[in-house]
Rosetta silent file (secondary structure, phi, psi, omega in degrees, C-alpha in Angstrom):
SEQUENCE: XXXXXXXXXXXXXXXXXXXXXXXXXXXXXXXXXXXXXXXXXXXXXXXXXXXXXXXXX
SCORE:     score description
SCORE:     0.000 S_00000001
   1 L     0.000  143.828  178.665  107.893  107.437   98.170 S_00000001
   2 E  -132.629  166.891 -177.479  109.359  104.007   98.887 S_00000001
   3 E  -148.218  144.366  172.559  109.714  101.651  101.806 S_00000001
   4 E  -128.745  127.725  179.975  111.867   98.726  102.770 S_00000001
   5 L   162.262  171.667 -176.613  110.809   96.473  105.623 S_00000001
   6 L   -93.011  -12.949 -174.820  108.787   93.445  106.662 S_00000001
   7 H   -55.543  -43.789 -179.082  105.692   95.171  108.044 S_00000001
   8 H   -64.481  -26.480  178.374  103.678   95.143  104.769 S_00000001
   9 H   -85.719  -28.064 -177.862  104.200   91.395  104.407 S_00000001
  10 H   -91.250  -27.143 -173.746  103.562   90.585  108.066 S_00000001
  11 L  -129.665   99.184 -179.915  100.693   92.991  108.789 S_00000001
  12 H   -55.283  -32.528  178.836   97.945   93.404  106.156 S_00000001
  13 H   -63.938  -36.935  178.046   96.626   96.464  108.011 S_00000001
  14 H   -69.299  -38.157  175.762   99.981   98.170  107.527 S_00000001
  15 H   -60.242  -43.209  177.817   99.922   97.288  103.818 S_00000001
  16 H   -60.287  -44.419  178.756   96.469   98.901  103.630 S_00000001
  17 H   -57.893  -44.787 -179.558   97.805  101.997  105.386 S_00000001
  18 H   -65.652  -40.709  178.057  100.644  102.328  102.874 S_00000001
  19 H   -62.583  -42.730  178.943   98.306  101.944   99.906 S_00000001
  20 H   -63.094  -31.499  177.344   96.036  104.631  101.339 S_00000001
  21 H   -76.032  -15.615  179.426   99.066  106.926  101.657 S_00000001
  22 L    89.808   21.220  178.217   99.866  106.338   97.997 S_00000001
  23 L   -58.081  139.785 -177.685  103.188  104.561   98.406 S_00000001
  24 L  -121.253    6.948  179.310  104.461  103.481   95.008 S_00000001
  25 E  -153.909  135.713  173.509  107.511  101.417   95.850 S_00000001
  26 E  -150.222  154.705  176.285  108.399   98.776   98.389 S_00000001
  27 E  -127.345  150.408 -177.074  110.989   96.044   98.624 S_00000001
  28 L  -130.610  152.619  168.164  110.790   92.693  100.364 S_00000001
  29 L   -68.638  153.019 -178.459  113.153   89.984  101.485 S_00000001
  30 H   -54.013  -37.213 -178.258  112.808   86.874   99.302 S_00000001
  31 H   -75.230  -10.298 -179.319  111.001   84.934  102.044 S_00000001
  32 H  -111.961   -0.044 -173.354  108.402   87.706  102.432 S_00000001
  33 H   -59.789  -51.942 -175.508  107.827   88.517   98.758 S_00000001
  34 H   -62.532  -48.922 -179.579  104.682   86.456   98.130 S_00000001
  35 H   -65.598  -34.545  176.851  102.841   87.510  101.285 S_00000001
  36 H   -64.039  -45.405  178.205  103.865   91.126  100.700 S_00000001
  37 H   -62.549  -44.229  179.611  102.517   91.109   97.146 S_00000001
  38 H   -60.460  -44.125 -179.282   99.294   89.449   98.301 S_00000001
  39 H   -65.869  -41.615  178.287   98.777   92.011  101.063 S_00000001
  40 H   -65.556  -43.885  179.101   99.445   94.965   98.762 S_00000001
  41 H   -60.929  -44.497  178.473   97.131   93.550   96.070 S_00000001
  42 H   -61.869  -40.848  179.651   94.308   93.018   98.585 S_00000001
  43 H   -64.781  -42.142  178.657   94.773   96.552   99.896 S_00000001
  44 H   -66.330  -39.757  178.657   94.677   97.995   96.370 S_00000001
  45 H   -63.903  -42.264 -179.777   91.568   95.955   95.502 S_00000001
  46 H   -69.108  -32.387  177.259   89.727   97.121   98.596 S_00000001
  47 H   -66.426  -43.075  179.006   90.699  100.729   97.865 S_00000001
  48 H   -65.701  -45.309  179.642   89.292  100.461   94.337 S_00000001
  49 H   -61.303  -43.534  179.867   86.120   98.742   95.545 S_00000001
  50 H   -64.770  -43.325  178.885   85.612  101.328   98.248 S_00000001
  51 H   -61.813  -39.868  179.390   86.199  104.189   95.808 S_00000001
  52 H   -67.734  -37.064  179.687   83.679  102.752   93.342 S_00000001
  53 H   -65.316  -38.817  179.424   81.094  102.367   96.110 S_00000001
  54 H   -66.261  -42.435 -175.275   81.509  106.024   97.075 S_00000001
  55 H   -71.689  -20.720 -179.036   81.151  107.321   93.516 S_00000001
  56 L   -85.122   -8.373 -179.359   77.928  105.402   92.902 S_00000001
  57 L   -90.072    0.000    0.000   76.103  107.069   95.822 S_00000001
């Protein structure tokens, strides 16, 4: 599944939502690229951290 739009770069919560859904492709306008990548990376890191916390209990 893919997505094109500004929401993942403007709204970190939306980036988190997409990561939780398993989205594997997104595109950004050049002016939104860095913030979009940062938001997606943070969402992926929190998903991994949360998953590791669950498996250790």
